[in-house]
C-alpha positions as CSV (number, residue, x, y, z in Angstrom):
1,M,-0.2,0.8,0.2
2,L,1.5,3.2,-1.4
3,R,1.9,5.7,1.7
4,A,3.8,8.3,0.5
5,V,4.6,10.4,-3.0
6,L,8.8,12.3,-3.0
7,F,9.7,13.9,-5.9
8,D,13.0,15.2,-7.2
9,L,13.3,19.0,-7.2
10,D,15.3,20.3,-10.0
11,G,13.6,19.6,-13.1
12,T,11.2,17.2,-11.8
13,L,8.4,20.6,-9.8
14,I,10.7,22.9,-11.2
15,K,12.6,24.7,-14.2
16,T,14.9,27.5,-13.9
17,V,17.1,29.0,-17.0
18,D,20.6,26.7,-17.6
19,A,23.0,27.0,-14.4
20,S,25.8,28.6,-17.5
21,E,23.5,31.2,-18.0
22,I,23.2,31.8,-14.5
23,L,26.3,32.2,-13.6
24,R,26.7,34.3,-17.0
25,R,24.3,36.5,-16.3
26,I,25.7,36.9,-12.6
27,L,29.0,37.7,-13.6
28,S,28.3,40.1,-16.7
29,I,26.6,42.2,-14.1
30,H,30.3,42.0,-12.4
31,G,31.5,43.4,-15.5
32,I,33.2,39.9,-16.1
33,E,31.7,38.7,-19.6
34,K,32.6,34.8,-20.3
35,S,30.8,32.9,-23.3
36,I,28.9,29.8,-22.1
37,S,31.0,26.9,-23.9
38,E,33.6,28.0,-21.4
39,I,30.9,28.4,-18.3
40,T,30.1,24.8,-19.3
41,E,33.5,23.6,-19.1
42,A,34.3,24.9,-15.4
43,R,30.9,24.1,-14.1
44,I,32.2,20.1,-15.6
45,A,35.5,20.3,-14.3
46,A,34.1,21.8,-11.0
47,E,31.8,19.0,-10.8
48,E,34.0,15.8,-11.6
49,S,36.5,17.6,-9.3
50,L,33.6,16.7,-5.8
51,T,34.2,13.9,-3.4
52,I,31.1,12.0,-1.6
53,E,33.6,14.2,1.9
54,D,32.7,17.7,0.4
55,Y,29.0,17.9,0.8
56,E,29.7,17.8,4.9
57,M,30.4,21.4,4.2
58,P,27.9,23.5,5.4
59,Y,26.1,25.2,3.5
60,Y,28.3,28.6,2.3
61,D,32.1,26.6,2.8
62,F,30.6,24.0,-0.3
63,W,29.2,27.2,-2.4
64,D,33.0,29.6,-2.2
65,S,34.7,26.3,-2.7
66,W,31.8,25.2,-6.2
67,N,32.4,29.2,-7.1
68,M,35.8,28.8,-6.7
69,K,37.3,26.6,-8.7
70,I,34.8,27.9,-11.9
71,L,36.2,31.5,-11.3
72,R,40.2,30.5,-11.2
73,R,39.0,28.2,-13.8
74,L,37.7,31.0,-16.2
75,G,40.8,33.1,-14.9
76,V,38.3,35.6,-13.1
77,K,41.1,38.0,-11.1
78,G,40.3,40.2,-8.3
79,D,38.7,39.2,-5.2
80,L,37.4,35.8,-5.5
81,S,36.3,35.4,-2.3
82,K,33.4,38.0,-2.1
83,L,32.5,37.3,-5.4
84,S,31.8,33.5,-4.3
85,R,29.7,34.5,-2.2
86,R,28.6,36.7,-4.1
87,I,27.3,34.2,-6.9
88,T,25.2,32.4,-4.4
89,D,23.4,34.5,-2.6
90,L,22.2,35.8,-6.2
91,W,21.6,33.0,-7.1
92,W,17.5,32.0,-7.5
93,E,17.4,36.1,-8.5
94,Y,18.7,35.2,-11.6
95,A,17.0,31.7,-13.1
96,D,13.9,32.1,-13.1
97,V,13.1,29.5,-11.1
98,K,9.6,28.8,-11.7
99,L,7.1,25.0,-11.7
100,Y,5.8,22.9,-13.9
101,P,2.6,22.9,-15.7
102,D,1.8,20.4,-13.7
103,V,2.7,20.5,-10.2
104,T,0.0,22.6,-8.9
105,E,-3.0,20.2,-9.9
106,A,-0.3,16.9,-9.8
107,I,-0.4,17.6,-6.4
108,K,-3.8,18.5,-5.3
109,I,-5.1,15.1,-6.8
110,L,-2.1,13.2,-4.0
111,R,-3.6,14.7,-1.9
112,G,-7.3,13.8,-2.3
113,M,-5.9,10.8,-2.1
114,N,-4.6,10.9,1.4
115,L,-1.0,10.6,0.6
116,K,1.8,12.1,2.0
117,L,4.1,14.1,-0.3
118,G,7.9,15.1,0.1
119,I,10.7,16.0,-2.2
120,I,14.6,14.8,-2.0
121,T,17.4,16.3,-3.0
122,N,20.7,17.2,-3.7
123,G,20.6,21.3,-2.8
124,F,20.7,22.5,0.4
125,Q,17.7,23.0,2.8
126,K,18.8,26.3,2.4
127,D,18.4,26.7,-1.4
128,I,14.7,24.4,-1.0
129,E,13.5,26.9,1.9
130,I,14.3,30.1,-0.4
131,I,12.6,27.7,-3.6
132,L,9.7,27.4,-2.3
133,S,9.2,30.1,-0.9
134,K,9.8,32.1,-4.0
135,L,7.1,30.3,-5.5
136,R,4.4,29.7,-2.2
137,F,4.6,26.0,-2.9
138,K,6.1,25.2,1.2
139,H,3.2,24.1,3.0
140,S,1.7,21.6,-0.3
141,L,4.2,19.0,1.3
142,D,5.0,17.8,4.1
143,I,9.3,17.0,4.5
144,T,12.1,18.5,2.4
145,V,15.2,16.8,2.4
146,G,17.8,18.0,0.9
147,V,21.6,16.7,0.7
148,D,22.3,18.3,3.9
149,S,21.0,16.1,5.9
150,V,22.5,13.5,5.7
151,K,26.1,14.4,4.4
152,K,25.4,11.7,1.1
153,P,23.5,12.9,-1.7
154,K,22.0,10.5,-4.1
155,P,21.6,8.5,-5.5
156,H,23.0,6.8,-1.9
157,K,19.7,5.5,-0.8
158,E,20.7,7.3,3.4
159,I,19.2,10.0,1.9
160,F,16.1,8.1,0.5
161,L,15.9,6.5,4.4
162,Y,16.6,9.5,5.8
163,A,13.0,10.7,4.4
164,V,10.4,7.7,4.5
165,N,12.0,7.7,7.9
166,R,11.4,11.1,8.9
167,L,7.7,10.3,7.5
168,K,7.8,7.1,9.5
169,I,7.0,5.1,6.1
170,K,9.3,1.8,5.5
171,P,10.7,2.5,2.2
172,E,8.3,0.6,0.0
173,E,5.3,2.3,1.1
174,A,7.1,5.2,-1.5
175,L,6.8,6.8,-4.8
176,Y,10.2,8.5,-6.1
177,I,9.6,10.2,-9.1
178,G,13.1,12.3,-10.3
179,D,13.8,13.3,-14.2
180,A,17.4,11.4,-13.5
181,I,17.2,8.2,-14.7
182,E,20.9,7.2,-12.1
183,S,20.5,8.9,-9.1
184,D,16.8,9.1,-9.0
185,Y,15.4,6.1,-10.8
186,F,18.2,3.8,-9.4
187,G,18.9,5.0,-6.7
188,A,15.8,5.5,-5.1
189,L,15.0,1.6,-6.6
190,R,18.5,0.9,-4.5
191,A,17.6,1.7,-1.3
192,G,13.7,0.2,-1.3
193,L,11.5,2.3,-2.7
194,K,9.4,2.1,-5.9
195,A,10.3,4.6,-9.2
196,L,8.9,6.5,-11.8
197,L,11.0,8.5,-14.7
198,I,9.4,11.7,-15.3
199,D,11.0,12.2,-19.3
200,R,8.6,14.9,-20.1
201,E,10.4,15.5,-23.8
202,G,10.1,11.3,-24.7
203,K,13.7,11.5,-24.6
204,V,14.9,8.1,-23.0
205,Q,14.0,4.8,-24.2
206,R,15.3,2.2,-22.3
207,R,12.5,-0.1,-21.7
208,D,13.5,-1.5,-18.0
209,I,12.6,1.8,-16.9
210,K,9.1,3.5,-15.7
211,K,8.7,6.4,-17.3
212,I,5.8,9.1,-17.3
213,R,5.5,12.1,-19.4
214,S,3.6,14.8,-17.0
215,L,3.0,14.7,-12.8
216,L,-1.0,14.2,-14.0
217,E,0.5,10.1,-14.8
218,I,1.9,9.5,-11.3
219,S,-2.1,8.7,-10.4
220,K,-2.7,5.3,-12.6
221,H,0.7,4.0,-11.6
222,I,-0.7,3.9,-7.6
223,T,-2.4,0.8,-5.9
């Protein structure tokens, strides 16, 4: 018997402009002009350098470290520490964050089925609070779990199990929906949850994955 539906955040419930474009916008207002391709290359390099230990850092320390790696690779000069903090503080102001059109109705339907609802994301709890506050969406959820809750990101099972334990349910009583095959879909399955992949553009052709094109299809998979 399913008792909860849990969601990834970015790419599942919310959409933003690409992260490289957000960085480009923030750098531009500080008089630093870099191309999207340059920024993307620097972002990928920063991502590839991440270790599990990095997620043990406090919020600002993590993002300061992340931003500094990108700025150095871009060859930016000056007070990088100050600029790094500005990037973190301004991020969501330049992200054009919006709910996907199907979210509000899907949440209403699932609430009508007496299901607990929540978010599990590799973002930090502070980021979750900022986003949900901007979208006035906070009170639609029973739980929000960020990477700083357990210091381990998806696809590690700990973050999924932390969420279901807080809801006082068993893993198999929860369904998780996300847009990333490895960290969301298979991460949830390995933790014992049920899983659906949200594939709005129909790009995923694998037959071993249960997919939906819209969050409005979730109710068809609940038994």
